C-alpha positions as CSV (number, residue, x, y, z in Angstrom):
1,M,-8.6,12.5,19.3
2,I,-7.8,12.4,15.6
3,T,-7.0,9.0,14.1
4,R,-3.9,9.0,11.8
5,F,-3.4,6.3,9.2
6,T,-0.5,5.1,7.0
7,V,-0.4,3.2,3.7
8,I,1.1,-0.3,3.9
9,R,2.0,-2.7,1.0
10,N,2.7,-6.4,0.8
11,A,5.0,-8.3,-1.5
12,E,2.2,-8.6,-4.2
13,Y,1.9,-4.8,-4.2
14,D,-1.5,-4.9,-2.6
15,Y,-2.1,-1.6,-0.7
16,A,-4.0,-1.1,2.5
17,I,-4.8,1.8,4.8
18,H,-3.6,1.0,8.3
19,D,-4.4,2.7,11.7
20,L,-1.1,4.0,13.2
21,S,-2.2,2.9,16.7
22,H,-1.6,-0.7,15.7
23,D,1.6,-2.6,14.7
24,V,2.1,-3.2,11.0
25,P,1.1,-6.9,10.2
26,A,3.7,-9.4,9.3
27,G,4.4,-9.4,5.6
28,W,3.4,-5.7,5.1
29,T,5.7,-2.7,4.7
30,D,4.9,0.8,6.0
31,L,5.3,3.2,3.1
32,L,5.4,6.1,5.6
33,V,2.5,7.9,4.0
34,I,0.9,9.4,7.2
35,G,-2.3,11.3,7.1
36,S,-6.1,11.1,7.1
37,W,-8.0,8.2,5.6
38,N,-8.7,10.4,2.5
39,D,-4.9,11.3,2.2
40,C,-4.1,7.6,2.2
41,Q,-6.8,6.8,-0.3
42,A,-5.5,9.5,-2.6
43,Y,-2.0,8.1,-2.4
44,I,-3.2,4.6,-3.2
45,R,-5.3,5.8,-6.2
46,K,-2.3,7.6,-7.6
47,A,0.0,4.6,-7.0
48,H,-2.6,2.3,-8.7
49,Q,-2.8,4.5,-11.7
50,C,0.9,4.4,-12.1
51,Q,0.9,0.6,-11.8
52,L,-1.7,0.2,-14.5
53,M,1.0,1.3,-16.9
54,V,3.3,-1.6,-15.9
55,D,2.8,-5.4,-16.1
56,R,0.7,-6.5,-13.2
57,Q,1.4,-10.3,-13.2
58,P,2.1,-11.8,-9.8
59,I,5.6,-11.7,-8.6
60,E,6.0,-15.5,-8.7
61,L,5.1,-15.6,-12.4
62,A,7.4,-12.6,-13.2
63,A,10.3,-14.6,-11.7
64,I,9.7,-17.4,-14.2
65,D,10.0,-15.2,-17.3
């Protein structure tokens, strides 16, 4: 049996690799990136590189500005 994974993200834009055989935890959104562990890692690395170009302050602080 091959385990499949997906990438999930929370409101603070933290990413995680999640086993598809389990429900997505509360507070996390499934980004529908389905593949192997390595596929999901590659997606997160790419997303993280893009985010380095934008302001990374917590959402709560961004709302104050």
